[in-house]
C-alpha angles and dihedrals in degrees: 000000000000126000089248092056090051090057098054111106128187114221132198098214121224095211095184092059094040094051091049092051094052097037093252134124135251139186125214091333087284106090128036135177132187127183104210120207137146086282093071099019093105091058091050093049090047092052093044091053088068089060095064095096097033139043120214133212122200126201088231145077110260122197124192111190111189111211099174136000125009131301118206113203134177108216125173088349090302126112120236124188105199113199126209119287093028137102138228116201117195117197125207089261096054119095119217125201112179142332138208130191122211120242110281091014126139132193142163120236114201123179121186120182116234092242089063092049090053092050093048091051092050098044123102110255092010125131121284105276118254102251119234091240089058089055086055091050091049089052091055099038111022100164119090123188117200140197119235094267095050092045092052092051093048095044092047091052091049091049092051093051091046092053092050091049087054092050113117096207096104095179093063103028094103091055089053101039103047096053091045091049088052089055091051092050092047090053092047091049090050090052092051092047091049090056090055093048095054090056102255090121088072090074107128118253130195124258089252092053090048091053091048091052091051090048093056090048089053089049090056092053102037113021093100089066106018117064103161128086091226091071093055094042090053091051089052093044093236135109123269089241093054092047092054091045091054094047092046091052094045101037108011090241134096126239090255092053093049092047091050091051091053093047091051091050091052091046094052092051092048092049091052093060117105110265093011116157130200091233094054092045091052090051094047090051091050098245117156092239144337092271095057090047091051092051091049093048094049092047092053100038106024093238136075122254088249092055090047092054091047090052094057 
């Protein structure tokens, strides 16, 4: 294991506290937006300085839309200089280690927890879900350049969501925020699809990246029932050890860690459903019994399924 891998830390973001610190807005500790300008640049730089010796991974989709100026970001130990009118998408398997905004620059920071993305994709009338293979593509190629029309559509959708997150009418915020978030996700999906259609998807990838992409597709289709790396390794015709080596090199996490993250995400969404029970959730996720599911859930989240339901 390299020194860099040792320094990657996974964080369960407290969006309410983070938004308050940076002067942004959050909703139910699941969605957060910050509009970064010179006004709060010093806070951002101060927070980023703490990332110099560590990289952080969030179980969320993070979008950085640069409106003006240039945003310098260290992602997966690579440097990206993001010019104005372009977008950086950070998947749950990317690791970020610092950011700096040029003088006079402005950008939107949007963070959406993976649980929310899953619920949006499964809801009637919601946006087309962001496929797992697109998450893999975002991991490998996070920077999106846009023409004027695409930028205007994306920036307008970000602005709308930001204004609704600011709205003080608590009793109707959910009815405003969820539809506007759906618009943002639809625009992002359209941007990703457009990149495929103009042929950029043909960019060659390594054998290891190809195997990683196939692994995350298998996770999407089988993680509800299959919780062990051996199943996925067999499907890919490689050893468990080689699978974990690839994933560790590409994402900083083992197969077992990535599988556990996906199972937890599924569990949380099941437990949120009206009338959901811990026993039924354990059965649907193919655990031997309610007790083994409870132990797994607490190990991965720090709280019991019962406490999670009570916190909703």
